[in-house]
C-alpha positions as CSV (number, residue, x, y, z in Angstrom):
1,M,249.1,135.6,55.3
2,S,247.0,138.3,53.5
3,D,243.7,137.7,51.8
4,Y,245.5,138.0,48.4
5,D,248.1,135.5,49.4
6,R,245.4,133.0,50.5
7,I,243.4,133.4,47.3
8,A,246.5,133.3,45.1
9,K,247.7,130.1,46.8
10,V,244.3,128.4,46.3
11,I,244.1,129.6,42.6
12,R,247.5,128.1,41.9
13,Y,246.5,124.8,43.6
14,I,243.2,124.7,41.7
15,E,245.0,125.2,38.4
16,E,247.5,122.5,39.2
17,Q,244.9,120.0,40.5
18,R,242.0,120.9,38.2
19,D,241.6,117.3,37.0
20,D,241.2,116.1,40.6
21,Q,238.4,118.5,41.2
22,P,239.4,119.4,44.8
23,D,236.5,120.0,47.1
24,L,235.7,123.0,49.4
25,A,237.1,121.4,52.5
26,T,240.4,120.6,50.9
27,L,240.8,124.2,49.6
28,A,239.9,125.7,52.9
29,A,242.3,123.6,54.8
30,M,245.2,124.8,52.6
31,V,244.8,128.3,54.0
32,D,243.7,127.3,57.6
33,L,240.2,128.5,57.3
34,S,236.8,126.9,57.9
35,P,235.0,125.9,54.7
36,S,232.3,128.5,55.3
37,H,234.8,131.3,56.0
38,F,236.9,130.4,53.0
39,H,233.8,130.2,50.7
40,R,232.8,133.8,51.8
41,L,236.4,135.1,51.4
42,F,236.9,133.6,48.0
43,S,233.5,134.6,46.7
44,R,233.9,138.2,48.0
45,W,237.4,138.6,46.6
46,A,237.1,136.8,43.2
47,G,233.4,137.5,42.6
48,I,232.7,133.8,41.9
49,T,232.4,130.7,44.1
50,P,235.3,128.3,44.4
51,K,233.2,125.7,42.5
52,G,232.4,128.2,39.8
53,F,236.1,129.1,39.4
54,L,237.0,125.4,39.0
55,Q,234.4,125.1,36.3
56,C,235.9,128.2,34.6
57,L,239.2,126.5,34.3
58,T,238.1,123.7,32.0
59,L,239.6,124.0,28.6
60,D,236.2,124.1,26.8
61,F,235.2,127.2,29.0
62,A,238.6,128.9,28.3
63,R,238.2,128.3,24.6
64,Q,234.7,129.7,24.7
65,Q,235.9,132.8,26.6
66,L,238.6,133.2,23.9
67,V,235.9,133.1,21.2
68,E,233.7,135.6,23.1
69,G,236.7,137.8,23.7
70,Q,237.4,138.0,20.0
71,S,233.8,138.9,19.3
72,I,233.9,141.5,22.0
73,L,237.2,142.9,20.8
74,N,235.9,143.2,17.2
75,A,232.7,144.9,18.4
76,A,234.7,147.4,20.5
77,L,237.0,148.1,17.5
78,D,234.1,148.6,15.2
79,A,232.6,151.1,17.6
80,G,235.9,153.0,17.7
81,L,236.5,151.9,21.3
82,S,234.2,154.7,22.5
83,G,232.3,152.6,25.0
84,P,232.6,152.5,28.8
85,G,235.0,149.6,28.7
86,R,237.6,151.6,26.8
87,L,241.1,151.5,28.4
88,H,239.7,149.4,31.3
89,D,237.6,152.2,32.8
90,L,240.7,154.3,33.3
91,C,241.4,157.3,31.0
92,V,244.9,156.1,30.2
93,H,247.1,157.9,27.7
94,L,250.4,156.3,26.6
95,E,253.4,158.5,25.5
96,A,256.6,157.0,24.0
97,A,260.0,158.4,24.9
98,S,261.8,160.2,22.0
99,P,265.2,158.9,20.8
100,G,266.8,161.8,22.7
101,E,265.0,160.9,26.0
102,I,265.9,157.2,25.6
103,K,269.6,158.2,25.1
104,A,269.5,160.5,28.1
105,G,268.2,157.7,30.3
106,G,266.4,160.1,32.6
107,A,269.3,162.4,33.1
108,G,268.1,165.5,35.0
109,W,264.9,163.9,36.0
110,E,263.5,163.0,39.4
111,I,261.5,159.8,39.3
112,I,259.3,159.2,42.4
113,A,259.1,155.5,43.2
114,G,257.9,153.4,46.0
115,I,256.1,150.3,47.2
116,G,252.3,150.3,47.5
117,E,249.6,147.7,48.2
118,S,247.4,146.3,45.5
119,P,244.8,143.5,45.6
120,F,247.5,141.3,44.2
121,G,250.3,142.0,46.7
122,H,253.0,144.6,46.9
123,C,253.6,146.7,43.7
124,L,256.5,149.0,42.7
125,I,255.1,152.1,41.1
126,A,257.3,154.9,39.6
127,E,256.3,158.2,38.2
128,S,258.5,160.4,36.0
129,P,257.9,164.0,35.1
130,R,256.1,162.7,32.0
131,G,253.9,160.1,33.7
132,V,253.9,156.7,35.2
133,C,256.9,154.8,33.9
134,H,256.9,151.6,35.8
135,L,254.5,149.3,37.6
136,S,255.5,145.8,38.7
137,F,254.3,143.3,41.3
138,T,257.7,143.1,43.0
139,N,260.1,144.8,45.4
140,N,262.9,144.5,42.8
141,W,264.0,147.9,41.5
142,E,266.4,146.4,38.9
143,R,264.2,146.9,35.8
144,L,263.4,150.5,36.8
145,V,267.1,151.3,37.2
146,Q,267.9,149.7,33.9
147,D,265.3,151.7,32.0
148,W,266.2,155.0,33.6
149,P,269.9,154.7,34.7
150,H,270.7,158.4,34.9
151,A,267.5,159.6,36.7
152,D,267.5,160.6,40.4
153,L,265.3,158.0,42.0
154,I,263.5,159.3,45.1
155,R,261.7,156.7,47.2
156,D,258.3,157.7,48.5
157,D,256.1,154.8,49.6
158,Q,253.3,157.2,50.7
159,R,253.0,158.6,47.1
160,A,253.1,155.0,45.8
161,E,250.3,154.0,48.1
162,I,248.2,157.0,46.9
163,M,248.8,155.9,43.3
164,A,248.0,152.3,44.0
165,R,244.6,153.3,45.6
166,Q,243.8,155.3,42.4
167,I,244.9,152.6,40.0
168,F,243.2,149.7,41.8
169,R,240.1,151.3,43.2
170,R,236.8,149.5,42.5
171,D,234.0,151.9,43.5
172,C,231.3,150.1,41.6
173,S,228.0,151.5,40.5
174,A,224.8,149.6,40.2
175,T,225.9,148.4,36.8
176,G,229.0,146.8,38.4
177,R,231.4,149.2,36.6
178,S,234.0,151.2,38.4
179,S,233.5,154.9,38.6
180,P,235.7,157.3,36.6
181,I,238.9,158.5,38.2
182,R,241.7,161.0,37.4
183,P,243.3,160.4,34.0
184,L,246.7,158.8,33.9
185,T,249.6,159.3,31.5
186,L,252.0,156.4,31.0
187,F,255.5,157.2,29.8
188,V,257.5,154.3,28.4
189,K,260.6,153.6,26.4
190,G,260.7,150.8,23.8
191,T,261.2,150.0,20.1
192,E,258.7,151.1,17.6
193,F,257.2,147.6,17.5
194,Q,257.0,147.3,21.3
195,I,255.2,150.6,21.5
196,K,252.7,149.4,18.8
197,V,252.0,146.2,20.8
198,W,251.5,148.2,24.1
199,R,249.1,150.5,22.4
200,A,247.2,147.6,21.0
201,L,247.0,146.1,24.5
202,L,245.4,149.3,25.8
203,Q,242.5,148.7,23.3
204,I,241.5,145.3,24.8
205,P,238.3,146.1,26.9
206,E,238.3,145.1,30.6
207,G,236.9,141.6,31.1
208,T,238.0,140.5,27.6
209,L,240.7,137.9,26.7
210,V,242.4,137.6,23.4
211,S,245.2,135.4,22.1
212,Y,248.7,136.4,21.0
213,G,247.7,135.5,17.4
214,Q,244.5,137.6,17.6
215,L,246.5,140.6,18.8
216,A,249.0,140.1,16.0
217,R,246.2,140.0,13.4
218,F,244.6,143.1,14.9
219,M,247.9,144.9,14.5
220,G,248.0,143.9,10.8
221,Q,250.9,141.5,11.4
222,P,249.4,138.0,11.5
223,R,252.7,136.2,11.4
224,A,254.2,138.2,14.3
225,S,252.5,136.4,17.2
226,R,255.9,135.3,18.7
227,A,257.3,138.8,18.4
228,V,254.1,140.1,19.9
229,G,254.6,137.8,22.9
230,S,258.2,139.0,23.3
231,A,257.0,142.6,23.3
232,I,254.3,141.8,25.9
233,G,257.0,140.3,28.1
234,R,258.8,143.6,28.1
235,N,255.8,145.6,29.2
236,P,257.2,148.1,31.8
237,V,253.8,149.1,33.3
238,G,252.0,146.1,34.5
239,F,248.2,146.1,34.9
240,L,247.7,149.6,33.3
241,I,249.1,148.2,30.0
242,P,247.0,145.0,30.4
243,C,249.2,142.2,29.2
244,H,247.3,139.9,31.5
245,R,244.4,140.0,29.0
246,V,246.4,137.9,26.5
247,I,246.3,134.1,26.6
248,R,247.4,131.2,24.4
249,E,245.4,130.1,21.4
250,T,244.4,127.0,23.3
251,G,242.7,129.1,26.0
252,L,245.4,128.4,28.6
253,V,246.7,131.3,30.7
254,G,250.2,131.4,29.4
255,G,253.2,133.1,30.9
256,Y,253.3,136.2,33.1
257,A,256.2,138.0,34.6
258,W,254.8,137.8,38.1
259,G,253.3,134.3,38.0
260,S,250.4,132.7,36.2
261,G,248.4,132.6,39.5
262,R,248.6,136.4,39.7
263,K,247.6,136.7,36.1
264,R,244.6,134.5,36.6
265,A,243.7,136.4,39.7
266,I,243.8,139.7,37.9
267,Q,241.6,138.3,35.1
268,F,238.9,137.2,37.5
269,W,239.1,140.4,39.5
270,E,238.5,142.4,36.3
271,A,235.7,140.0,35.2
272,K,233.8,140.1,38.5
273,P,230.8,141.9,37.1
274,H,230.6,139.4,34.2
275,L,230.8,136.3,36.4
276,K,228.1,136.9,39.0
277,G,225.7,134.6,37.3
278,L,228.0,131.5,37.5
């Protein structure tokens, strides 16, 4: 069992048994580690102690985070999103496929795809001639093939591993922020509304959580929160288009294509610099 698998298993258990307030010994026993070893592993990986994480899962805390997230989002938007948190410390540019490119379905293209390692388990990464066109925490290639049915898919796990190291690197400075890395271009196909939602997601700063309704209001379509949720569910490039930063109005995590435990794990991984004081 990898460190991620251990932490993800414990996170799922804590979320399910939050009301019972499971103690350190119980959590450590779940992953066959001593309490002290488990405490070190969890704290190192999540940037917060198991007890602190349990406290963070209370509804009041989640609601407060949501309120703070709205305030942080507004501040970022007012500043023109020019601060260091813009596009989660990655210089990410999103390009949308033209109607002709969508109709062609990747005909005449080579798409390099493979399985790499992330802090959250295996991930499938694909890169088209126009940019990264797929990232998912799965070994299932079906969505990639559906999106680009006429492309020549070439498997290259070594290339995927290089991409994963770039995407998930955390070379932190004294301020706790990750250092700049090579810019990435994302190339996606979707409806006009879906593209609009995905562009809005890119403007949520790292470490910030917003609700579906807040995102809809930011887009100028306050009554479209359900449609926003559907578009988020169709996100073809996980993590880089950060759908994991959107939660329910109540402060609960909400759905995620690759499991709510992984969604919560990514949120805490991103928020590590902000949680050290807990």
